[in-house]
N, C-alpha and C positions, 0 to 999 in steps of 0.2 A: 577315773579319769578325774585330775582335780583340775577344777575349773578348766571346764570346756568353752574353747570359742564357739559363739554363735554369732552368727549373721541374719537379718532381716532383708532380704529381700523384696526391694516394696514397702519399704519399713514409714513412707509417706502418705499414704493411701490409708482408708480406714481401717480395714484390716490389720494392718502393722503397725499402726498405730496405736489398737489394742493392745496386739502382744507386748509390743514394749513397753507400755505401761504396766502390764501385769509384772515384764520382768525388771524394771531397771533397777529395782533396787535391791535385788537378789546378791547373794554376793559369791554364792557358787559357780559364778559364770562367767566370764567376759565380753562384752556386747562389743560386735565388732560392727563400724559404720559406716555407709556411704557418704559424703556428701553432696548436697541436692543435687546439684551443677554437675555432680559426672554418674548422675543415674542411669544417663546410657548410654555412657563409655564401656562398649563391652569387654575393651581388655582391665578392664578396672575392675566390674564386676567379676570376668573371671580369676582374677589374681582373690580377689575377697572372696567369693565362693570356695576355692581352693585352697585356702588358708583358714576358713573354718572347719571344726569337727560338727555344727549341725547348721542346714541351711535352713532358714524357714521361706518361702517362696511363699509373696501376696504379688501377683502378679498376671496380668490375663493371661490366657494358655497357651498362648504361641510364644511369650515372650516365659513362660515356664519350662517348657517344652525346651527352649536355646535354654536356660541357665541348665535344665539336667542334665544336656549332653556337654555342657560347659567341666562338667566335674565326674562326665561317665567313666573316665580310666584314672578318677583321684581314689580318696576316701571318705569323701565329705555326706554325712547324710542329711540326706533331704526331707522334709516335711510339706507338703506343694497343697496350698491352701484356693488352687483351681481348680475347674473342670477338666484341666489334660490331663489325668491320668486317674481319673477316680474308678474306670471301670477298666484297666489296664493291669491284667495277671500278671505282673510284674511288680505291682504297688500293691503294699497290705493298706487294704482300706482303714482309715485312723479311730471310726469309732469304736471304741475299747469295748464297749458294752455290746459287740454284736452276738458274740457263742462267750460261753466260758470258756475261758483263758487264753481269749483273744489276746489281752492285754499285756500278755507273754509277747503275742508275735508281732505287739508291735514295738515291744521292749527290742529283740533281737534283726530286726526289719532296717536294712538301709534304707529304703524308697518307703517312703509314706503320704498317702496321700489323704489329706483334710476332708471331711463329709461335709457337704453344701446343708443350708438349714434348714429351708423345706424336708431333704431329706431324711438329715439328723431325724425329725418329729415320726415321720410316715416310718420310715423302716423299723423305728422302736414299736413299734405296734403293728407292724406286719409280719415280720419275720420272726417270732414267736407261736404264731400263729401258723405260719405255712409249715415253720420247721418239726411243730406237732399236730402237724396233719387238721386241726381246728379250722382251718383256712383250704382251699384248693388251689394249689399255683395256680391254675386255671382260671382263676376266677375273677372277674369284671369288677376291678373297683373306681370308685370315685375317690377322691384327695380333695379336700378343700382347703381352703388357708389365707392367712393375712397373719402379716410380719410391719416392722416397725420400719419406718422408710430409708434409716444406716444401710440395710443390705443392698439397696441402689448402688452405695458408693459413691463418692463427694458429688456427682452430677445433679444425682437425686435427692442428695441433702442441699445442696443449693436452690432447687428448683422449688423444695419444698419449705427451706425457712427464710428464700430471698424473695418479698414479693418485687424487688425491683427486677430482678432477675426477667429477660424477656422471654422468657420459656417457663416461667412461675405456674405451679399446680397450687389452685384453690380449692380444690375438691379434700372434702374430709377424708375420703376414703374411695381407689379409685379399682378396679378390675384390670389385672392384663394379660399375656399370655392366651389371648381369647382366640388362637390360632391352635391350640392346645398342645403345643412344642414347647418343652421347658428344659432347661441344659440339666437341673436335676433330676427329670425322670428317668433317663437311664440308670442312674446308679439307684434310683428306688426301683426299678425293675430287678435289677440286678443282684442286690446284696435283701430284696425282700423276698425273694425264690418266687419271682413270679415269673409266669409263660406270657402271658397277654402282659401290654404297656396299659398302666393305672390311665384313669383320665383324670388327670389334675390340673384343678382350677385355684391360682394364686390371685392372691390383693393384698394393695398395702393400703394401709392408716397414718393418719396423721398422728403418730408420738412415732418417736425415736427409732426405740428399741423393745423388744417384744414380739410371742408368735403363739398364736393356737394354727395348730395342725387337726384334722378331721378326718375322721374312718368312718364314716356309717356305713351301718350295715344290717340286714335282716337276721336277724336269727338264722332262721330256716335255711338261706345263702351259707352259711354256716356247717359245720360237725360236729359244732359246740348243740348241747340239749340246753345251757342254760346259761345264763349274763353271769351267776359263780364261775361256771366252767372258766371262759374268756377269762376272769378276772384272777383263776388261779394260775393258768395259765403263763400271764405277765407278770404276778406276784412269783414265780420261781424260778422263771427267766432273770430277775432283777432283784434279788434276793442276796441281801449283802451289797450294793452298790452303793456306793456313797455322794454319786451324782446322778440318777435318777433313783424318782421316788413316785410309784402305785400307789394313788390315794384311795383307802379301803374303800370300798362301795357303799359305807352308813358317810363317810364325809363328801361324795359325790352324790350321794342323796340327796345332802345337804345344801349343795351348791346349787343357787339360782343363775347366779351369776359368775361368768370365769374373764379375767381382765385380764386379756392381752398381753399385759407388759408388768403384769404380778410379777414376774421373774425379774426383770430388767436389772444389769448390773449384777444379776449370779451367772455362776457357771454350773450350773444345776436343770434339771426337768422332772416336771412332776408329768407323771398319767392321772385318764383318769375314764371309767368305764362306768358311760351314763346310760341311761335306756332303763326299758321293762323289759317285761318276758316275751316280744316280741322284735323289738325294737332295740339296736345299740348305735352307742355314738362314743367311738373311744377317740380318745383328744389328748395330744399331747403337747402342753405348754412350756416354751424357753425364752432365753432372751437368743433374739438372731445373732448377737455380732457376741453372747455366751456361750453355751453349750454348743451353740449352733454355729460358730465359726471360732474366733480368737480364743475364747477358753477350752473348744475343743482341742485348738493347735497347742496350746501349752499342756494340758495333758499328756496327750500323744509324744509332746518333748519328754514330760518327767519322765514318761513311761522308759524314754528311751536312753535319758541320760542314765535312769538307774540298772539300765541294762546292758 
């Protein structure tokens, strides 16, 4: 397809702006745009979505479902950055490293659901282990994570950056989702191949972009006998991946402090296997708006363009 038309629906939000920033200088595509004052006009949105060859939905869940219905009888291919379709079997999950060959599945799909930032890290750590029986699918897991505040969108950004805001947040770090429900948990459970919902405890730090996702494990709670066996499983899964890097055990052993913002501005993810002969801490390091959101969207879009 020569210079396909791409429309980012929700282009004025945090994720949409990041996607446009990645696409705006490209000469192999034509970007369609909606005037800001028309963004809530359903007829204008329907027309633009159906004119596009590819639509990228950066919208709240209900609006994403509405947008998908607008092209149901057309040919527009969609990538949805919301949580609306992430566990929908009619949509392909957009984490291209999910399985060997999954990038080809994305390339041929009409509907792709972009993974969440936390779930990108969690699934990257869990799925290879459950898939290869080093971790029982019935395991009861705890996942801890910290994200940059841009993951909360414009409202949280304003609360963190604007001290004059009536709802400003002054804390350097805060825990949330204390009721142990979070919108990323269903996709972690589904694509982590888990039979039991993991306990997920996310938090936000006073830094714009970056993320650490931790999966602590007792080695005795796995079906592995050594840390090396866990590392080898992850190494085999991500062998040759240009966007996911597994640190060597020696490299991880030399790390005394991990900076959550170390990959800010990058669309890659680093994995670490920390620990000793009895305890492990599997860690994913990424940019919540890079490999965790906008960057992942563009990676999926490139596959679809090529497919």
